[in-house]
C-alpha positions as CSV (number, residue, x, y, z in Angstrom):
1,X,40.7,104.8,-26.3
2,X,42.4,101.7,-24.6
3,X,40.4,98.2,-24.0
4,X,39.7,97.6,-20.3
5,X,40.1,93.9,-20.9
6,X,42.3,92.8,-23.7
7,X,41.2,89.1,-23.3
8,X,38.4,88.4,-25.8
9,X,37.0,85.5,-23.6
10,X,37.3,87.0,-20.1
11,X,34.5,86.9,-17.6
12,X,33.2,90.1,-18.8
13,X,32.0,88.4,-21.9
14,X,29.5,86.5,-19.7
15,X,28.0,89.5,-17.9
16,X,30.1,89.6,-14.7
17,X,33.4,91.2,-13.7
18,X,36.4,89.2,-12.4
19,X,37.4,90.2,-8.9
20,X,41.0,91.2,-8.4
21,X,43.1,88.5,-6.6
22,X,45.6,89.1,-3.9
23,X,49.1,88.7,-5.3
24,X,47.6,88.4,-8.9
25,X,50.3,85.9,-10.1
26,X,48.7,82.7,-8.5
27,X,46.0,82.3,-11.1
28,X,48.6,82.4,-13.8
29,X,50.6,79.7,-12.0
30,X,47.5,77.4,-11.7
31,X,46.8,77.8,-15.4
32,X,50.3,76.6,-16.2
33,X,49.8,73.4,-14.0
34,X,46.6,72.3,-15.8
35,X,48.3,70.5,-18.7
36,X,50.5,68.6,-16.2
37,X,47.5,67.4,-14.2
38,X,45.9,66.2,-17.3
39,X,48.9,64.1,-18.2
40,X,49.1,62.6,-14.7
41,X,45.5,61.6,-14.9
42,X,45.9,60.0,-18.2
43,X,48.9,58.0,-17.0
44,X,47.1,56.9,-13.8
45,X,44.0,55.9,-15.8
46,X,46.0,54.0,-18.3
47,X,47.8,52.1,-15.5
48,X,44.5,51.2,-13.9
49,X,43.0,49.9,-17.1
50,X,46.2,48.0,-17.9
51,X,46.0,46.4,-14.4
52,X,42.4,45.6,-14.7
53,X,42.9,44.0,-18.1
54,X,46.0,42.0,-17.3
55,X,45.5,41.2,-13.5
56,X,42.2,42.6,-12.0
57,X,39.9,40.8,-14.5
58,X,41.1,37.3,-13.6
59,X,38.4,35.4,-11.7
60,X,38.4,32.0,-10.0
61,X,35.8,29.7,-11.6
62,X,34.8,26.4,-10.0
63,X,33.5,23.5,-12.1
64,X,31.6,20.4,-10.8
65,X,29.7,17.6,-12.5
66,X,26.9,15.7,-10.9
67,X,23.9,13.6,-12.1
68,X,20.2,14.3,-11.5
69,X,20.4,12.5,-8.1
70,X,23.2,14.9,-6.9
71,X,25.9,12.3,-7.2
72,X,29.3,13.4,-8.3
73,X,30.5,12.1,-11.6
74,X,34.3,12.0,-11.1
75,X,35.1,10.5,-14.5
76,X,33.5,13.3,-16.5
77,X,35.8,15.1,-18.9
78,X,35.3,18.9,-19.4
79,X,36.7,21.2,-22.0
80,X,36.5,25.0,-21.6
81,X,36.5,27.3,-24.7
82,X,36.9,31.0,-25.0
83,X,34.1,32.6,-26.9
84,X,34.4,31.8,-30.6
85,X,37.5,29.7,-30.3
86,X,37.9,26.1,-31.6
87,X,40.7,25.0,-29.3
88,X,40.0,24.5,-25.6
89,X,41.6,26.7,-23.0
90,X,41.5,23.9,-20.5
91,X,40.7,20.1,-20.4
92,X,40.3,18.3,-17.1
93,X,38.5,15.4,-15.4
94,X,36.0,15.8,-12.5
95,X,35.8,18.9,-10.4
96,X,38.4,21.7,-10.9
97,X,38.9,25.5,-10.3
98,X,40.3,27.6,-13.1
99,X,41.4,31.2,-13.3
100,X,39.7,32.9,-16.2
101,X,39.3,36.5,-17.3
102,X,35.9,38.0,-17.2
103,X,34.0,37.4,-20.4
104,X,32.0,34.8,-22.3
105,X,32.9,31.2,-22.6
106,X,31.5,27.7,-23.4
107,X,32.1,24.2,-22.2
108,X,31.5,20.7,-23.3
109,X,31.4,17.6,-21.1
110,X,31.2,13.8,-21.6
111,X,31.1,10.8,-19.2
112,X,30.6,7.1,-19.8
113,X,26.9,6.2,-19.8
114,X,25.7,9.8,-19.8
115,X,24.5,12.0,-22.6
116,X,27.2,14.5,-23.7
117,X,26.7,18.3,-23.6
118,X,28.4,20.6,-26.1
119,X,28.6,24.4,-26.6
120,X,27.1,25.3,-23.3
121,X,27.7,29.0,-22.7
122,X,28.6,30.6,-19.4
123,X,29.9,34.0,-18.4
124,X,32.7,34.9,-16.0
125,X,31.7,38.0,-13.9
126,X,33.1,39.8,-10.9
127,X,32.7,37.9,-7.7
128,X,32.2,34.2,-7.1
129,X,31.8,32.0,-10.2
130,X,30.5,28.4,-10.0
131,X,29.6,26.3,-13.0
132,X,27.4,23.4,-11.9
133,X,27.0,20.8,-14.6
134,X,24.2,18.1,-14.5
135,X,24.3,15.1,-16.8
136,X,21.5,12.7,-17.6
137,X,22.1,9.1,-18.3
138,X,21.8,7.9,-21.9
139,X,18.2,6.8,-21.4
140,X,15.6,7.7,-24.0
141,X,12.0,6.8,-23.0
142,X,8.5,8.3,-23.2
143,X,6.8,8.4,-19.8
144,X,3.2,8.6,-18.9
145,X,1.4,8.2,-15.5
146,X,-2.1,7.1,-14.5
147,X,-3.1,7.9,-10.8
148,X,-6.4,8.3,-9.0
149,X,-7.4,12.0,-8.7
150,X,-8.0,11.7,-5.0
151,X,-6.3,9.8,-2.3
152,X,-7.4,9.5,1.3
153,X,-5.1,9.1,4.3
154,X,-5.0,5.3,5.1
155,X,-6.2,4.4,1.6
156,X,-4.4,2.0,-0.7
157,X,-5.1,2.3,-4.4
158,X,-3.6,1.2,-7.7
159,X,-2.0,3.2,-10.5
160,X,0.4,2.6,-13.4
161,X,3.3,4.0,-15.2
162,X,3.5,3.7,-19.0
163,X,6.9,3.5,-20.6
164,X,8.2,3.4,-24.2
165,X,11.9,2.6,-24.9
166,X,12.9,4.6,-28.0
167,X,16.3,3.0,-28.2
168,X,17.1,-0.5,-29.7
169,X,19.0,-1.7,-26.6
170,X,17.2,-2.9,-23.4
171,X,17.1,-0.5,-20.5
172,X,16.7,-1.0,-16.8
173,X,14.4,1.8,-15.5
174,X,13.9,3.1,-12.0
175,X,11.8,6.0,-10.8
176,X,12.0,9.0,-8.5
177,X,8.8,10.4,-7.0
178,X,8.8,14.1,-6.2
179,X,6.6,16.8,-4.8
180,X,3.4,15.4,-3.3
181,X,4.4,12.0,-4.5
182,X,7.6,12.0,-2.5
183,X,8.2,9.2,0.1
184,X,7.6,11.5,3.0
185,X,3.9,11.7,1.9
186,X,3.1,8.7,-0.2
187,X,4.2,5.1,-0.1
188,X,4.5,3.9,-3.7
189,X,5.4,0.3,-4.3
190,X,6.6,-0.9,-7.7
191,X,9.1,-3.3,-9.3
192,X,12.0,-1.7,-11.4
193,X,11.7,-3.0,-14.9
194,X,14.1,-3.9,-17.7
195,X,12.4,-2.6,-20.8
196,X,13.3,-4.3,-24.1
197,X,14.6,-2.3,-27.0
198,X,12.0,-0.4,-29.0
199,X,9.2,-1.7,-26.7
200,X,6.5,-0.5,-24.4
201,X,5.3,-1.7,-21.0
202,X,3.2,-0.8,-18.0
203,X,4.4,-0.8,-14.4
204,X,1.7,-1.4,-11.7
205,X,1.9,0.9,-8.7
206,X,0.5,0.3,-5.2
207,X,-0.1,3.7,-3.6
208,X,-1.0,4.8,-0.1
209,X,-0.9,8.0,1.9
210,X,1.4,7.6,4.9
211,X,-0.1,7.8,8.3
212,X,1.3,10.9,10.0
213,X,2.1,12.7,6.7
214,X,2.8,16.4,7.0
215,X,-0.6,18.1,7.0
216,X,0.8,21.0,4.9
217,X,1.1,18.5,2.0
218,X,-2.6,17.4,2.4
219,X,-5.4,19.2,0.6
220,X,-6.7,19.7,-2.9
221,X,-4.7,20.2,-6.1
222,X,-1.3,19.3,-4.8
223,X,1.5,19.0,-7.4
224,X,3.9,16.2,-7.8
225,X,5.8,14.3,-10.5
226,X,7.4,11.0,-11.4
227,X,10.9,11.1,-13.0
228,X,13.0,8.5,-14.7
229,X,15.9,8.1,-12.3
230,X,19.2,9.6,-13.5
231,X,17.4,11.7,-16.1
232,X,15.1,14.8,-16.3
233,X,12.4,12.9,-18.1
234,X,9.3,13.3,-15.9
235,X,5.5,13.5,-15.8
236,X,3.7,16.1,-13.7
237,X,0.4,15.4,-11.9
238,X,-2.0,17.2,-9.7
239,X,-3.6,15.2,-6.8
240,X,-6.0,15.8,-3.9
241,X,-4.8,14.2,-0.6
242,X,-7.7,14.1,1.9
243,X,-7.3,13.7,5.6
244,X,-10.0,11.3,6.9
245,X,-11.1,10.7,10.5
246,X,-12.7,7.3,10.9
247,X,-14.3,8.3,14.2
248,X,-16.5,10.7,12.4
249,X,-18.2,7.9,10.5
250,X,-21.0,6.4,12.7
251,X,-23.2,3.3,12.4
252,X,-26.5,3.3,14.3
253,X,-26.2,-0.3,15.6
254,X,-23.3,-2.4,17.0
255,X,-24.9,-5.8,16.2
256,X,-27.7,-7.4,14.3
257,X,-29.7,-10.0,16.3
258,X,-32.5,-11.7,14.4
259,X,-33.5,-13.9,17.3
260,X,-35.4,-17.0,16.3
261,X,-36.2,-17.4,12.6
262,X,-38.4,-20.3,11.4
263,X,-37.6,-22.2,8.3
264,X,-39.4,-20.5,5.4
265,X,-39.5,-17.1,7.1
266,X,-38.0,-13.7,5.9
267,X,-36.6,-11.0,8.2
268,X,-34.9,-7.7,7.5
269,X,-32.7,-5.4,9.5
270,X,-31.6,-1.8,8.7
271,X,-28.1,-0.3,9.2
272,X,-27.7,3.5,8.9
273,X,-24.2,5.0,8.2
274,X,-23.5,8.7,8.7
275,X,-20.4,10.6,7.6
276,X,-19.4,13.8,9.5
277,X,-16.0,14.3,7.9
278,X,-15.8,17.9,6.7
279,X,-15.9,18.4,2.9
280,X,-15.4,14.7,2.2
281,X,-17.8,12.1,0.8
282,X,-17.4,8.5,1.9
283,X,-17.3,6.6,-1.4
284,X,-17.6,3.0,-2.6
285,X,-18.7,1.4,0.7
286,X,-18.8,-2.3,0.0
287,X,-21.1,-4.6,2.1
288,X,-20.4,-8.3,2.7
289,X,-21.0,-11.2,5.1
290,X,-17.9,-12.7,6.5
291,X,-16.8,-15.4,9.0
292,X,-20.0,-17.5,8.8
293,X,-20.2,-20.1,11.6
294,X,-22.9,-22.8,11.6
295,X,-23.6,-26.1,13.3
296,X,-25.8,-27.9,10.8
297,X,-26.2,-25.9,7.6
298,X,-23.2,-25.5,5.3
299,X,-21.7,-22.0,5.6
300,X,-21.7,-21.4,1.8
301,X,-25.4,-22.3,1.7
302,X,-26.2,-20.0,4.6
303,X,-24.4,-17.2,2.8
304,X,-26.9,-17.4,0.0
305,X,-29.8,-16.8,2.5
306,X,-28.5,-13.2,3.0
307,X,-28.9,-10.3,0.6
308,X,-27.9,-6.7,1.0
309,X,-29.4,-3.6,-0.6
310,X,-27.4,-2.0,-1.8
311,X,-24.3,-4.2,-2.0
312,X,-22.2,-1.1,-2.7
313,X,-23.0,2.5,-1.5
314,X,-21.6,4.8,-4.1
315,X,-21.3,7.8,-1.8
316,X,-22.2,8.9,1.6
317,X,-22.1,12.7,1.7
318,X,-20.8,14.6,4.7
319,X,-23.1,16.1,7.3
320,X,-25.6,14.7,9.8
321,X,-28.5,14.7,7.2
322,X,-26.7,12.5,4.7
323,X,-27.0,9.1,6.4
324,X,-27.4,6.1,4.0
325,X,-29.5,3.1,4.8
326,X,-28.4,-0.5,4.1
327,X,-30.9,-3.3,4.3
328,X,-29.8,-6.8,5.4
329,X,-32.4,-9.4,4.4
330,X,-32.4,-13.0,5.4
331,X,-34.7,-15.7,3.8
332,X,-34.4,-19.1,5.5
333,X,-35.5,-21.9,3.2
334,X,-38.2,-24.3,4.3
335,X,-35.9,-27.2,4.3
336,X,-33.2,-25.6,6.5
337,X,-31.9,-27.5,9.5
338,X,-32.0,-26.3,13.0
339,X,-29.0,-24.1,13.6
340,X,-27.3,-21.4,15.6
341,X,-25.6,-19.0,13.1
342,X,-23.1,-16.3,13.8
343,X,-21.5,-14.1,11.2
344,X,-20.0,-10.7,10.6
345,X,-21.5,-8.0,8.4
346,X,-18.6,-5.9,7.0
347,X,-18.8,-2.3,5.7
348,X,-15.6,-1.5,4.0
349,X,-13.8,1.0,1.8
350,X,-10.1,1.3,0.8
351,X,-9.5,3.4,3.9
352,X,-12.3,2.6,6.4
353,X,-14.1,-0.5,7.7
354,X,-16.7,-1.4,10.3
355,X,-17.9,-4.9,11.4
356,X,-21.2,-5.8,13.0
357,X,-22.0,-9.2,14.6
358,X,-24.9,-11.0,13.1
359,X,-26.8,-13.7,15.1
360,X,-29.8,-15.9,14.5
361,X,-31.3,-19.2,15.7
362,X,-32.9,-21.2,12.9
363,X,-36.0,-23.2,13.8
364,X,-36.0,-25.7,11.0
365,X,-35.7,-29.4,10.2
366,X,-33.8,-31.3,12.8
367,X,-30.9,-33.7,12.2
368,X,-31.1,-36.2,15.1
369,X,-29.3,-39.5,14.9
370,X,-29.4,-41.1,18.4
371,X,-27.3,-44.0,19.7
372,X,-29.3,-46.3,22.1
373,X,-28.8,-49.7,23.8
374,X,-25.1,-49.6,24.8
375,X,-24.4,-49.7,28.5
376,X,-22.0,-47.4,30.2
377,X,-20.2,-50.3,32.1
378,X,-19.7,-54.0,31.7
379,X,-18.5,-56.3,34.5
380,X,-16.9,-59.5,33.5
381,X,-16.2,-62.7,35.5
382,X,-13.9,-65.6,34.7
383,X,-15.3,-69.0,33.8
384,X,-13.9,-71.3,36.5
385,X,-13.7,-74.2,34.1
386,X,-11.8,-72.5,31.2
387,X,-10.2,-69.7,33.1
388,X,-11.4,-67.3,30.4
389,X,-13.4,-64.1,30.9
390,X,-17.0,-64.3,29.8
391,X,-18.2,-62.4,26.7
392,X,-21.2,-60.0,26.9
393,X,-23.2,-58.8,24.0
394,X,-25.1,-55.5,23.7
395,X,-27.3,-54.2,20.9
396,X,-26.2,-51.0,19.2
397,X,-29.5,-49.2,18.3
398,X,-29.3,-46.3,15.9
399,X,-32.5,-44.2,15.8
400,X,-33.2,-41.3,13.4
401,X,-35.4,-39.0,15.5
402,X,-34.9,-36.0,13.1
403,X,-36.7,-34.7,10.1
404,X,-34.2,-35.7,7.3
405,X,-32.3,-38.8,6.2
406,X,-28.9,-39.5,7.7
407,X,-26.5,-41.0,5.3
408,X,-23.3,-43.1,5.0
409,X,-23.6,-44.3,8.6
410,X,-20.6,-46.3,10.0
411,X,-20.0,-48.1,13.3
412,X,-16.5,-48.7,14.6
413,X,-14.4,-48.9,17.8
414,X,-11.4,-46.7,18.5
415,X,-8.5,-49.2,18.4
416,X,-6.3,-46.9,20.3
417,X,-8.5,-46.9,23.3
418,X,-9.0,-50.7,23.2
419,X,-8.1,-53.4,20.7
420,X,-10.1,-56.4,19.5
421,X,-9.0,-58.4,22.5
422,X,-11.5,-56.3,24.6
423,X,-14.3,-55.4,22.2
424,X,-15.6,-56.0,18.6
425,X,-18.5,-55.3,16.3
426,X,-20.8,-57.9,14.9
427,X,-23.5,-57.6,12.3
428,X,-24.0,-54.6,10.1
429,X,-21.2,-52.0,10.4
430,X,-22.5,-49.5,7.9
431,X,-25.8,-48.2,6.5
432,X,-26.3,-46.2,3.3
433,X,-29.1,-44.2,5.0
434,X,-31.5,-44.2,7.9
435,X,-34.8,-42.6,7.2
436,X,-36.6,-40.3,9.8
437,X,-38.4,-42.4,12.4
438,X,-36.5,-45.6,11.6
439,X,-34.4,-47.5,14.2
440,X,-31.6,-50.0,13.2
441,X,-30.9,-52.9,15.6
442,X,-28.8,-55.2,13.5
443,X,-25.4,-54.3,15.0
444,X,-24.0,-55.8,18.2
445,X,-21.2,-54.9,20.5
446,X,-19.2,-57.8,22.0
447,X,-17.0,-57.2,25.1
448,X,-14.6,-59.5,26.9
449,X,-11.1,-59.4,28.5
450,X,-7.8,-61.0,27.8
451,X,-7.3,-64.2,29.9
452,X,-4.2,-62.8,31.8
453,X,-6.1,-59.6,32.9
454,X,-6.1,-59.4,36.7
455,X,-9.2,-58.8,38.8
456,X,-10.6,-55.3,39.3
457,X,-8.9,-54.0,36.1
458,X,-10.8,-51.4,34.2
459,X,-10.5,-50.9,30.5
460,X,-12.1,-47.8,28.8
461,X,-13.3,-48.2,25.2
462,X,-14.7,-45.8,22.7
463,X,-17.5,-46.5,20.2
464,X,-17.7,-44.2,17.1
465,X,-20.8,-43.6,15.0
466,X,-20.0,-41.4,11.9
467,X,-22.6,-40.1,9.5
468,X,-23.6,-37.3,7.1
469,X,-26.9,-35.6,6.5
470,X,-28.8,-34.1,3.5
471,X,-27.9,-30.5,4.6
472,X,-24.2,-31.1,4.6
473,X,-23.4,-34.3,2.8
474,X,-19.7,-33.6,2.6
475,X,-19.3,-33.0,6.3
476,X,-18.9,-36.1,8.5
477,X,-20.4,-35.9,12.0
478,X,-19.5,-38.2,14.9
479,X,-21.3,-39.6,17.9
480,X,-19.0,-40.9,20.6
481,X,-19.9,-43.4,23.3
482,X,-17.4,-44.3,26.1
483,X,-17.9,-47.5,28.1
484,X,-15.9,-49.3,30.7
485,X,-15.0,-53.0,31.0
486,X,-14.2,-54.1,34.5
487,X,-13.0,-57.5,35.6
488,X,-13.9,-59.3,38.8
């Protein structure tokens, strides 16, 4: 019996019948073309891969060399190596663009004054290829940094950088401040240093938060760093930068007026300081007395009359209920002189200050040296016999009407106003001291006029009495007496 399908691997073998085709020879022709199509595909694929290997895999690769400050290093020499090869594919200076096949490579680079780099791998891939090389100067130091943990806008504080030069040669060191330490936020003043070989040193820093700094950079736990310039040697820090509003710190009084204070008395005044800044304590408020102005008592002596409690307020918390009280106490000694005293109480931190006027009148021992017995005007006539003007004499009386000795008393005429041809002093011209209640009368003033002086001429003279007192022995006080000499 004949086989319906003589082909052992026909469609029937898979459970379905092949449908008869119109013009049955087309299938046979297609089968004959299959080997040719396979050959054509192989040829095309081989051509593609050959093109890709010899032409299509070539990529442009740009090389550039800069330092850590983004400055081009044009004298840097680069060598490019194929992976695993000892001889360079290319050697060039500065920036350059090469054409390289895709794959793995390495480069080495050297420049005068910079640390060389060797065996640095890079890969060439499809698309844009850039090799950015950064060199560090040949500086080898250990770096450490000490800064306050918190800075307030407007505050100036001190910090320090610690350096150790690990090379035998001296090195000039400069710094770059980055992150929250950058110049747009902080002002950091320092002097660049030349560090001796194998030596250590500390560089003082003066630090302040810039007024108008970007508020996005203010707040707690902000990151920054200090870096040795032209290297990647750096030290990271975390700081809190606090915005402070001086108007939110209030003081309950604007001035301290003690009125009249008798010698031997004690008086106190209270000053209350409140801080309404949000989430910020006002710290280290220092209290002092400045610009002391007196008439009779020495300013440095008066300063000792005042005491503050406390002299430093460690912290004033924020909120209306956290006011701190400062007591200003004055104790006037029993031997104090009469005086009118003005001063300024200063409340101060590194970022805030407030001044209050301080006033008091001291009722104490009086210093009162009084000049008596000298007329305001002398009228002189000529002697018709001699043609000379007469000489008049007046007693210079010095009376101590105060409560303490006056010392080192001197009597003189201002020679600029009138010379000895018009007036002179006779008798005692100086006294070691004049006790309270005593009057000295042993000094005389003689007045005359030069012979050639015309009638009705007026000469003005100045008498000067200088002295010190027990309250202020180093300060010379002066009594001035003006008098006129008129001829007729």
